[in-house]
C-alpha positions as a Markdown table, in Angstrom:
| # | Residue | x | y | z |
|---|---|---|---|---|
| 1 | Unk | 153.3 | 40.0 | 204.1 |
| 2 | Unk | 149.7 | 39.3 | 203.2 |
| 3 | Unk | 147.7 | 42.1 | 201.7 |
| 4 | Unk | 144.6 | 43.0 | 203.6 |
| 5 | Unk | 141.5 | 43.2 | 201.4 |
| 6 | Unk | 139.4 | 46.3 | 201.7 |
| 7 | Unk | 135.9 | 46.7 | 200.5 |
| 8 | Unk | 134.0 | 49.8 | 199.4 |
| 9 | Unk | 131.4 | 50.8 | 202.0 |
| 10 | Unk | 127.9 | 50.0 | 200.8 |
| 11 | Unk | 125.9 | 53.1 | 199.7 |
| 12 | Unk | 123.2 | 54.1 | 202.1 |
| 13 | Unk | 119.8 | 53.0 | 201.0 |
| 14 | Unk | 117.9 | 55.6 | 199.0 |
| 15 | Unk | 114.7 | 54.8 | 200.7 |
| 16 | Unk | 113.9 | 54.6 | 204.4 |
| 17 | Unk | 112.5 | 51.4 | 206.0 |
| 18 | Unk | 109.4 | 53.3 | 206.9 |
| 19 | Unk | 107.8 | 56.6 | 205.8 |
| 20 | Unk | 108.6 | 59.5 | 208.2 |
| 21 | Unk | 105.5 | 60.3 | 210.4 |
| 22 | Unk | 104.0 | 63.8 | 210.6 |
| 23 | Unk | 104.8 | 65.5 | 213.9 |
| 24 | Unk | 102.8 | 68.7 | 214.3 |
| 25 | Unk | 104.2 | 71.2 | 216.8 |
| 26 | Unk | 103.7 | 70.1 | 220.4 |
| 27 | Unk | 100.4 | 71.3 | 221.7 |
| 28 | Unk | 99.1 | 72.4 | 218.3 |
| 29 | Unk | 95.3 | 72.3 | 218.3 |
| 30 | Unk | 93.1 | 72.3 | 215.3 |
| 31 | Unk | 90.6 | 75.2 | 215.8 |
| 32 | Unk | 87.4 | 73.9 | 217.4 |
| 33 | Unk | 85.2 | 75.3 | 214.7 |
| 34 | Unk | 87.0 | 73.2 | 212.1 |
| 35 | Unk | 84.6 | 70.4 | 213.0 |
| 36 | Unk | 81.8 | 72.5 | 211.5 |
| 37 | Unk | 83.9 | 73.1 | 208.3 |
| 38 | Unk | 84.5 | 69.3 | 208.0 |
| 39 | Unk | 80.9 | 68.3 | 208.6 |
| 40 | Unk | 79.7 | 70.7 | 205.9 |
| 41 | Unk | 82.2 | 69.3 | 203.4 |
| 42 | Unk | 81.3 | 65.6 | 204.2 |
| 43 | Unk | 77.6 | 66.4 | 203.9 |
| 44 | Unk | 78.1 | 67.8 | 200.4 |
| 45 | Unk | 80.5 | 65.0 | 199.4 |
| 46 | Unk | 78.0 | 62.4 | 200.5 |
| 47 | Unk | 75.2 | 63.9 | 198.4 |
| 48 | Unk | 77.4 | 64.5 | 195.3 |
| 49 | Unk | 79.2 | 61.2 | 195.2 |
| 50 | Unk | 76.1 | 59.2 | 196.0 |
| 51 | Unk | 74.3 | 60.9 | 193.1 |
| 52 | Unk | 77.3 | 60.5 | 190.7 |
| 53 | Unk | 77.6 | 56.7 | 191.3 |
| 54 | Unk | 73.8 | 56.3 | 190.9 |
| 55 | Unk | 73.4 | 58.5 | 187.8 |
| 56 | Unk | 76.6 | 57.3 | 186.0 |
| 57 | Unk | 77.5 | 53.9 | 187.4 |
| 58 | Unk | 81.0 | 52.6 | 186.6 |
| 59 | Unk | 82.0 | 55.9 | 184.9 |
| 60 | Unk | 85.0 | 58.2 | 185.8 |
| 61 | Unk | 84.3 | 61.8 | 184.8 |
| 62 | Unk | 87.1 | 64.3 | 185.2 |
| 63 | Unk | 85.3 | 67.6 | 185.1 |
| 64 | Unk | 81.9 | 69.3 | 184.9 |
| 65 | Unk | 80.4 | 71.6 | 182.3 |
| 66 | Unk | 78.0 | 74.1 | 183.8 |
| 67 | Unk | 78.1 | 72.1 | 186.9 |
| 68 | Unk | 77.2 | 68.7 | 185.3 |
| 69 | Unk | 79.7 | 65.8 | 185.2 |
| 70 | Unk | 81.0 | 65.2 | 181.6 |
| 71 | Unk | 81.0 | 61.5 | 181.2 |
| 72 | Unk | 82.2 | 61.2 | 177.6 |
| 73 | Unk | 84.1 | 64.4 | 177.2 |
| 74 | Unk | 87.6 | 65.0 | 175.9 |
| 75 | Unk | 90.5 | 64.0 | 178.3 |
| 76 | Unk | 94.0 | 65.1 | 177.7 |
| 77 | Unk | 95.2 | 61.9 | 179.2 |
| 78 | Unk | 93.9 | 59.0 | 181.3 |
| 79 | Unk | 94.9 | 59.9 | 184.8 |
| 80 | Unk | 91.9 | 60.5 | 187.1 |
| 81 | Unk | 90.2 | 57.2 | 187.8 |
| 82 | Unk | 91.6 | 56.9 | 191.3 |
| 83 | Unk | 90.1 | 60.1 | 192.6 |
| 84 | Unk | 86.5 | 58.8 | 192.6 |
| 85 | Unk | 87.4 | 55.6 | 194.4 |
| 86 | Unk | 89.6 | 57.6 | 196.9 |
| 87 | Unk | 86.7 | 59.8 | 197.8 |
| 88 | Unk | 84.4 | 56.8 | 198.3 |
| 89 | Unk | 87.0 | 55.3 | 200.6 |
| 90 | Unk | 87.0 | 58.4 | 202.7 |
| 91 | Unk | 83.2 | 58.5 | 202.8 |
| 92 | Unk | 83.2 | 54.9 | 204.1 |
| 93 | Unk | 84.5 | 56.4 | 207.3 |
| 94 | Unk | 83.3 | 60.0 | 207.3 |
| 95 | Unk | 79.7 | 59.8 | 205.9 |
| 96 | Unk | 76.8 | 59.3 | 208.3 |
| 97 | Unk | 76.9 | 55.9 | 209.9 |
| 98 | Unk | 73.9 | 54.7 | 208.0 |
| 99 | Unk | 75.7 | 55.4 | 204.7 |
| 100 | Unk | 79.1 | 54.0 | 205.4 |
| 101 | Unk | 78.6 | 50.5 | 204.3 |
| 102 | Unk | 77.1 | 51.7 | 201.0 |
| 103 | Unk | 80.2 | 53.9 | 200.4 |
| 104 | Unk | 82.5 | 51.1 | 201.4 |
| 105 | Unk | 81.0 | 48.7 | 198.9 |
| 106 | Unk | 81.3 | 51.4 | 196.2 |
| 107 | Unk | 84.9 | 52.1 | 197.1 |
| 108 | Unk | 85.9 | 48.5 | 196.7 |
| 109 | Unk | 84.0 | 48.3 | 193.4 |
| 110 | Unk | 85.4 | 51.4 | 191.8 |
| 111 | Unk | 88.9 | 50.3 | 193.0 |
| 112 | Unk | 88.5 | 46.9 | 191.3 |
| 113 | Unk | 87.4 | 48.6 | 188.1 |
| 114 | Unk | 90.9 | 50.2 | 187.7 |
| 115 | Unk | 93.2 | 47.3 | 188.9 |
| 116 | Unk | 94.3 | 46.5 | 185.4 |
| 117 | Unk | 95.9 | 49.9 | 185.1 |
| 118 | Unk | 98.6 | 48.8 | 187.5 |
| 119 | Unk | 100.7 | 47.7 | 184.5 |
| 120 | Unk | 99.9 | 50.7 | 182.3 |
| 121 | Unk | 103.3 | 52.1 | 181.3 |
| 122 | Unk | 101.9 | 54.7 | 178.9 |
| 123 | Unk | 101.1 | 57.2 | 181.6 |
| 124 | Unk | 103.1 | 58.9 | 184.5 |
| 125 | Unk | 100.1 | 59.2 | 186.9 |
| 126 | Unk | 99.7 | 55.8 | 188.5 |
| 127 | Unk | 100.1 | 57.3 | 192.0 |
| 128 | Unk | 96.9 | 59.3 | 191.3 |
| 129 | Unk | 95.2 | 56.0 | 190.6 |
| 130 | Unk | 96.5 | 53.6 | 193.2 |
| 131 | Unk | 97.7 | 55.7 | 196.1 |
| 132 | Unk | 94.2 | 57.0 | 196.3 |
| 133 | Unk | 92.5 | 53.6 | 196.2 |
| 134 | Unk | 94.5 | 50.4 | 196.8 |
| 135 | Unk | 96.8 | 52.0 | 199.3 |
| 136 | Unk | 93.6 | 52.9 | 201.3 |
| 137 | Unk | 92.2 | 49.4 | 200.8 |
| 138 | Unk | 95.4 | 47.9 | 202.1 |
| 139 | Unk | 95.5 | 50.2 | 205.1 |
| 140 | Unk | 91.8 | 49.4 | 205.9 |
| 141 | Unk | 92.3 | 45.6 | 205.7 |
| 142 | Unk | 95.9 | 44.6 | 205.9 |
| 143 | Unk | 95.3 | 42.4 | 202.8 |
| 144 | Unk | 98.7 | 41.9 | 201.2 |
| 145 | Unk | 97.1 | 41.4 | 197.8 |
| 146 | Unk | 96.0 | 45.0 | 197.9 |
| 147 | Unk | 99.5 | 46.1 | 198.8 |
| 148 | Unk | 100.8 | 44.0 | 195.9 |
| 149 | Unk | 98.7 | 46.1 | 193.5 |
| 150 | Unk | 100.3 | 49.3 | 194.8 |
| 151 | Unk | 103.8 | 47.7 | 194.5 |
| 152 | Unk | 103.1 | 46.6 | 190.9 |
| 153 | Unk | 102.0 | 50.1 | 190.0 |
| 154 | Unk | 105.2 | 51.4 | 191.6 |
| 155 | Unk | 107.3 | 49.0 | 189.5 |
| 156 | Unk | 105.5 | 50.2 | 186.4 |
| 157 | Unk | 106.2 | 53.8 | 187.3 |
| 158 | Unk | 109.9 | 53.0 | 187.7 |
| 159 | Unk | 110.0 | 51.2 | 184.4 |
| 160 | Unk | 109.6 | 54.5 | 182.5 |
| 161 | Unk | 113.0 | 55.7 | 183.7 |
| 162 | Unk | 115.5 | 57.0 | 181.1 |
| 163 | Unk | 119.2 | 56.7 | 182.0 |
| 164 | Unk | 119.9 | 59.5 | 179.5 |
| 165 | Unk | 118.7 | 62.4 | 181.5 |
| 166 | Unk | 117.8 | 60.4 | 184.6 |
| 167 | Unk | 114.1 | 61.0 | 184.7 |
| 168 | Unk | 110.8 | 59.4 | 184.1 |
| 169 | Unk | 109.2 | 61.2 | 181.1 |
| 170 | Unk | 105.6 | 62.5 | 181.0 |
| 171 | Unk | 102.9 | 60.8 | 179.0 |
| 172 | Unk | 103.3 | 63.4 | 176.4 |
| 173 | Unk | 106.6 | 62.3 | 174.8 |
| 174 | Unk | 109.9 | 60.8 | 176.0 |
| 175 | Unk | 111.8 | 64.1 | 176.0 |
| 176 | Unk | 109.2 | 65.8 | 178.3 |
| 177 | Unk | 109.4 | 65.9 | 182.1 |
| 178 | Unk | 106.4 | 67.2 | 184.0 |
| 179 | Unk | 106.3 | 68.6 | 187.6 |
| 180 | Unk | 103.1 | 66.5 | 188.0 |
| 181 | Unk | 105.3 | 63.4 | 188.2 |
| 182 | Unk | 106.5 | 64.5 | 191.7 |
| 183 | Unk | 103.0 | 63.6 | 192.9 |
| 184 | Unk | 103.4 | 60.0 | 191.6 |
| 185 | Unk | 107.1 | 59.2 | 192.0 |
| 186 | Unk | 106.6 | 58.0 | 195.5 |
| 187 | Unk | 104.9 | 54.9 | 194.0 |
| 188 | Unk | 108.4 | 53.7 | 192.9 |
| 189 | Unk | 109.8 | 54.6 | 196.3 |
| 190 | Unk | 107.0 | 52.6 | 198.0 |
| 191 | Unk | 107.6 | 49.6 | 195.8 |
| 192 | Unk | 111.4 | 49.8 | 196.5 |
| 193 | Unk | 110.6 | 50.1 | 200.2 |
| 194 | Unk | 108.4 | 47.0 | 200.2 |
| 195 | Unk | 110.6 | 44.9 | 198.0 |
| 196 | Unk | 114.1 | 46.1 | 199.0 |
| 197 | Unk | 114.9 | 47.0 | 195.3 |
| 198 | Unk | 117.5 | 49.7 | 195.8 |
| 199 | Unk | 118.0 | 50.2 | 192.0 |
| 200 | Unk | 114.3 | 51.1 | 191.8 |
| 201 | Unk | 114.8 | 53.5 | 194.6 |
| 202 | Unk | 117.9 | 55.0 | 192.9 |
| 203 | Unk | 115.9 | 55.7 | 189.8 |
| 204 | Unk | 113.2 | 57.4 | 191.7 |
| 205 | Unk | 115.7 | 59.6 | 193.6 |
| 206 | Unk | 117.5 | 60.4 | 190.3 |
| 207 | Unk | 114.2 | 61.5 | 188.9 |
| 208 | Unk | 113.5 | 63.8 | 191.9 |
| 209 | Unk | 117.0 | 65.3 | 191.7 |
| 210 | Unk | 116.7 | 66.0 | 188.0 |
| 211 | Unk | 113.3 | 67.6 | 188.6 |
| 212 | Unk | 114.8 | 69.7 | 191.4 |
| 213 | Unk | 117.7 | 70.8 | 189.3 |
| 214 | Unk | 115.9 | 71.7 | 186.1 |
| 215 | Unk | 112.2 | 72.5 | 186.9 |
| 216 | Unk | 112.6 | 74.3 | 190.3 |
| 217 | Unk | 113.7 | 77.9 | 190.2 |
| 218 | Unk | 115.7 | 80.0 | 192.6 |
| 219 | Unk | 112.7 | 81.8 | 193.9 |
| 220 | Unk | 110.9 | 78.5 | 194.8 |
| 221 | Unk | 108.6 | 78.6 | 191.8 |
| 222 | Unk | 108.1 | 75.5 | 189.6 |
| 223 | Unk | 108.1 | 75.1 | 185.8 |
| 224 | Unk | 105.5 | 72.8 | 184.5 |
| 225 | Unk | 107.7 | 71.1 | 181.9 |
| 226 | Unk | 111.3 | 70.5 | 181.0 |
| 227 | Unk | 112.6 | 69.3 | 177.7 |
| 228 | Unk | 115.6 | 67.1 | 177.2 |
| 229 | Unk | 117.8 | 65.9 | 174.3 |
| 230 | Unk | 116.8 | 62.3 | 173.8 |
| 231 | Unk | 120.3 | 61.1 | 172.8 |
| 232 | Unk | 122.5 | 62.8 | 175.3 |
| 233 | Unk | 120.0 | 63.5 | 178.1 |
| 234 | Unk | 121.0 | 67.1 | 178.2 |
| 235 | Unk | 118.5 | 69.6 | 179.5 |
| 236 | Unk | 117.2 | 72.0 | 176.8 |
| 237 | Unk | 114.6 | 74.3 | 178.2 |
| 238 | Unk | 111.6 | 75.0 | 180.5 |
| 239 | Unk | 108.2 | 75.2 | 179.0 |
| 240 | Unk | 104.6 | 74.7 | 180.0 |
| 241 | Unk | 101.4 | 73.0 | 178.8 |
| 242 | Unk | 99.0 | 74.6 | 181.3 |
| 243 | Unk | 100.5 | 77.8 | 182.6 |
| 244 | Unk | 100.3 | 81.3 | 181.2 |
| 245 | Unk | 103.8 | 81.3 | 179.7 |
| 246 | Unk | 106.9 | 79.2 | 179.7 |
| 247 | Unk | 108.4 | 81.2 | 182.5 |
| 248 | Unk | 105.2 | 81.6 | 184.3 |
| 249 | Unk | 104.0 | 80.1 | 187.6 |
| 250 | Unk | 101.2 | 77.6 | 187.1 |
| 251 | Unk | 99.5 | 77.3 | 190.5 |
| 252 | Unk | 98.6 | 73.6 | 190.4 |
| 253 | Unk | 102.1 | 72.7 | 189.3 |
| 254 | Unk | 103.4 | 74.7 | 192.3 |
| 255 | Unk | 101.1 | 72.6 | 194.6 |
| 256 | Unk | 102.4 | 69.4 | 193.0 |
| 257 | Unk | 106.0 | 70.6 | 193.7 |
| 258 | Unk | 105.5 | 71.5 | 197.4 |
| 259 | Unk | 103.4 | 68.4 | 198.1 |
| 260 | Unk | 105.5 | 66.0 | 196.0 |
| 261 | Unk | 108.9 | 67.0 | 197.3 |
| 262 | Unk | 107.6 | 66.9 | 200.8 |
| 263 | Unk | 106.4 | 63.3 | 200.3 |
| 264 | Unk | 109.7 | 62.2 | 198.8 |
| 265 | Unk | 111.5 | 63.6 | 201.8 |
| 266 | Unk | 109.2 | 61.4 | 204.0 |
| 267 | Unk | 110.4 | 58.3 | 202.0 |
| 268 | Unk | 114.1 | 59.2 | 201.8 |
| 269 | Unk | 115.0 | 61.5 | 204.7 |
| 270 | Unk | 117.0 | 63.6 | 202.1 |
| 271 | Unk | 116.9 | 67.1 | 203.4 |
| 272 | Unk | 117.4 | 68.5 | 199.9 |
| 273 | Unk | 113.9 | 67.5 | 199.1 |
| 274 | Unk | 112.5 | 69.0 | 202.2 |
| 275 | Unk | 114.3 | 72.3 | 201.5 |
| 276 | Unk | 112.8 | 72.3 | 198.0 |
| 277 | Unk | 109.3 | 71.7 | 199.3 |
| 278 | Unk | 109.6 | 74.5 | 201.8 |
| 279 | Unk | 110.8 | 76.9 | 199.2 |
| 280 | Unk | 107.9 | 75.9 | 196.9 |
| 281 | Unk | 105.4 | 76.4 | 199.8 |
| 282 | Unk | 106.8 | 79.8 | 200.7 |
| 283 | Unk | 106.4 | 80.9 | 197.1 |
| 284 | Unk | 102.8 | 79.7 | 197.1 |
| 285 | Unk | 102.0 | 81.6 | 200.3 |
| 286 | Unk | 103.9 | 84.7 | 199.2 |
| 287 | Unk | 102.0 | 84.9 | 195.9 |
| 288 | Unk | 98.6 | 84.0 | 197.3 |
| 289 | Unk | 98.6 | 85.5 | 200.8 |
| 290 | Unk | 95.2 | 86.1 | 202.5 |
| 291 | Unk | 93.4 | 85.3 | 199.2 |
| 292 | Unk | 94.3 | 81.7 | 200.0 |
| 293 | Unk | 93.0 | 80.5 | 196.6 |
| 294 | Unk | 95.2 | 81.3 | 193.6 |
| 295 | Unk | 94.5 | 81.9 | 189.9 |
| 296 | Unk | 95.6 | 79.4 | 187.3 |
| 297 | Unk | 98.9 | 81.2 | 187.0 |
| 298 | Unk | 100.1 | 84.0 | 189.2 |
| 299 | Unk | 101.9 | 85.6 | 186.2 |
| 300 | Unk | 98.8 | 86.0 | 184.1 |
| 301 | Unk | 97.9 | 89.7 | 184.1 |
| 302 | Unk | 94.3 | 90.4 | 185.3 |
| 303 | Unk | 93.1 | 86.8 | 184.9 |
| 304 | Unk | 89.5 | 86.5 | 183.7 |
| 305 | Unk | 89.0 | 83.6 | 186.2 |
| 306 | Unk | 90.6 | 84.6 | 189.6 |
| 307 | Unk | 90.4 | 81.2 | 191.2 |
| 308 | Unk | 91.7 | 77.7 | 190.7 |
| 309 | Unk | 90.4 | 75.7 | 193.7 |
| 310 | Unk | 92.0 | 72.4 | 192.8 |
| 311 | Unk | 95.4 | 74.1 | 193.2 |
| 312 | Unk | 94.4 | 75.5 | 196.6 |
| 313 | Unk | 93.1 | 72.1 | 197.8 |
| 314 | Unk | 96.3 | 70.2 | 196.8 |
| 315 | Unk | 98.5 | 73.0 | 198.2 |
| 316 | Unk | 96.6 | 72.8 | 201.5 |
| 317 | Unk | 97.5 | 69.1 | 201.8 |
| 318 | Unk | 101.1 | 69.7 | 201.0 |
| 319 | Unk | 101.4 | 72.6 | 203.4 |
| 320 | Unk | 99.8 | 70.6 | 206.1 |
| 321 | Unk | 102.3 | 67.8 | 205.5 |
| 322 | Unk | 105.2 | 70.3 | 205.8 |
| 323 | Unk | 103.8 | 71.5 | 209.1 |
| 324 | Unk | 104.5 | 68.0 | 210.4 |
| 325 | Unk | 108.0 | 67.7 | 208.9 |
| 326 | Unk | 109.9 | 70.9 | 209.5 |
| 327 | Unk | 111.9 | 71.6 | 212.6 |
| 328 | Unk | 111.0 | 75.3 | 212.9 |
| 329 | Unk | 108.0 | 75.0 | 215.2 |
| 330 | Unk | 106.9 | 78.6 | 214.7 |
| 331 | Unk | 106.9 | 78.2 | 211.0 |
| 332 | Unk | 105.2 | 74.8 | 211.3 |
| 333 | Unk | 102.3 | 76.5 | 213.2 |
| 334 | Unk | 102.1 | 79.1 | 210.5 |
| 335 | Unk | 101.9 | 76.3 | 207.9 |
| 336 | Unk | 99.3 | 74.4 | 209.8 |
| 337 | Unk | 97.1 | 77.5 | 210.3 |
| 338 | Unk | 97.5 | 78.4 | 206.6 |
| 339 | Unk | 96.3 | 75.0 | 205.5 |
| 340 | Unk | 93.3 | 75.1 | 207.8 |
| 341 | Unk | 92.5 | 78.6 | 206.5 |
| 342 | Unk | 92.6 | 77.4 | 202.9 |
| 343 | Unk | 90.0 | 74.8 | 203.8 |
| 344 | Unk | 87.8 | 77.2 | 205.7 |
| 345 | Unk | 87.9 | 79.4 | 202.6 |
| 346 | Unk | 87.0 | 76.6 | 200.3 |
| 347 | Unk | 84.1 | 75.6 | 202.5 |
| 348 | Unk | 82.5 | 79.0 | 202.0 |
| 349 | Unk | 79.4 | 79.2 | 199.8 |
| 350 | Unk | 81.3 | 80.8 | 197.0 |
| 351 | Unk | 83.3 | 77.6 | 196.5 |
| 352 | Unk | 81.5 | 74.6 | 198.1 |
| 353 | Unk | 78.3 | 73.4 | 196.5 |
| 354 | Unk | 75.4 | 72.8 | 198.8 |
| 355 | Unk | 74.1 | 69.2 | 199.1 |
| 356 | Unk | 70.8 | 69.9 | 197.5 |
| 357 | Unk | 71.7 | 72.3 | 194.6 |
| 358 | Unk | 71.9 | 71.0 | 191.0 |
| 359 | Unk | 75.6 | 71.5 | 190.8 |
| 360 | Unk | 77.0 | 68.0 | 190.7 |
| 361 | Unk | 80.6 | 68.5 | 191.9 |
| 362 | Unk | 81.9 | 69.3 | 195.4 |
| 363 | Unk | 84.1 | 72.3 | 194.8 |
| 364 | Unk | 83.4 | 75.0 | 192.3 |
| 365 | Unk | 85.9 | 77.3 | 190.4 |
| 366 | Unk | 88.4 | 74.6 | 189.7 |
| 367 | Unk | 90.2 | 74.2 | 186.3 |
| 368 | Unk | 91.5 | 71.3 | 184.3 |
| 369 | Unk | 93.2 | 72.8 | 181.2 |
| 370 | Unk | 92.7 | 76.4 | 180.3 |
| 371 | Unk | 94.6 | 76.2 | 177.0 |
| 372 | Unk | 92.3 | 73.4 | 175.8 |
| 373 | Unk | 89.2 | 74.9 | 177.4 |
| 374 | Unk | 88.5 | 71.7 | 179.3 |
| 375 | Unk | 86.8 | 71.9 | 182.7 |
| 376 | Unk | 87.5 | 75.6 | 183.2 |
| 377 | Unk | 85.8 | 77.3 | 186.2 |
| 378 | Unk | 84.1 | 74.0 | 187.1 |
| 379 | Unk | 84.4 | 71.1 | 189.5 |
| 380 | Unk | 87.3 | 68.8 | 188.8 |
| 381 | Unk | 87.7 | 65.3 | 190.3 |
| 382 | Unk | 91.2 | 65.9 | 191.8 |
| 383 | Unk | 90.2 | 69.1 | 193.4 |
| 384 | Unk | 87.3 | 67.4 | 195.2 |
| 385 | Unk | 89.7 | 64.6 | 196.2 |
| 386 | Unk | 92.4 | 66.7 | 197.7 |
| 387 | Unk | 89.9 | 69.0 | 199.4 |
| 388 | Unk | 88.4 | 66.0 | 201.2 |
| 389 | Unk | 91.8 | 64.3 | 201.8 |
| 390 | Unk | 93.2 | 67.3 | 203.5 |
| 391 | Unk | 90.1 | 67.7 | 205.7 |
| 392 | Unk | 90.4 | 64.1 | 206.6 |
| 393 | Unk | 94.1 | 64.4 | 207.5 |
| 394 | Unk | 93.4 | 67.4 | 209.7 |
| 395 | Unk | 90.6 | 65.6 | 211.4 |
| 396 | Unk | 92.8 | 62.7 | 212.1 |
| 397 | Unk | 95.2 | 64.9 | 213.9 |
| 398 | Unk | 92.4 | 66.5 | 216.0 |
| 399 | Unk | 91.1 | 63.0 | 216.8 |
| 400 | Unk | 94.5 | 61.8 | 217.9 |
| 401 | Unk | 94.9 | 64.8 | 220.1 |
| 402 | Unk | 91.6 | 64.1 | 221.8 |
| 403 | Unk | 92.6 | 60.5 | 222.4 |
| 404 | Unk | 96.0 | 61.3 | 223.8 |
């Protein structure tokens, strides 16, 4: 009798062949007056970005001081260069027609200035640099050379993986895991998707599972940082670099969690990540409510500065994304409306600079790093970026509905 050979079934790929599309509830209509909100935002952005690139050519400021962009100020790390180019790419489509070519040329130029960073393995933030710029360039042109830059940045992201602990460490030190990395880990998933490298996908998914297990709490809140034993990979404790306390709830980190886990779900189809994103979004909404814009940390008693607009802008984008992913259509409508309402709030005069005032950023009352007193109650480049990016996404949905 001849033995019959059996083979172990191949593991299912960790990354889907294509990213899951957003499917808003059937018949969902963006409120008609949102067009006024969007037009106001793009008018301000056109004025501010045009002035920035003229006054400080080839520079990448992170934050303002008293409303003026700080060109040579202290930076905790080198993570923001993509946000300027990303805004320019959006303006190449959303600015007045007479200005679109000017912004398109600037978008290409500011993207080219950062291309060398694609192999920078000293930081964890390459998604912030290249998803904002070269991914948009590739989508605008179909040029595979632009996609290759994004793929290389994804490979670099994956190269930081540590088998002991199964995570990609933060820039700070190898035993440190930041929630921020959830907004960049999709770069490794994209690279795996484009190249078929399943080991790279495995590392990215491992990182997300580690983050889910050790940085996400039972109430849906997120810790900023987790610390690990370098030799064994054992988890040691939650801590924070930017929140009020180690067990506090840093609002921008919460936005990174709800947006990042939702994005990873789109690349993997793994419902665990969608469930985590929903829990994080529900926590944000429960804590912020009708105020729409949170403080730097919800656990800080009587905060001196009541608003952190960059957290609100990023949360709006993540909540809008979830509205197009969850099956509960009633809840999806609530999410979509909440995201729209955040942007309406941010476009009020209290938060949105006017095109002709001396304030040089787009959104006021953002914060970079309260502990280091950097860019506190100012404009911050990522806040401006996610504000515009979410407006753009909502407009795309409204435009698609009109064309249907």
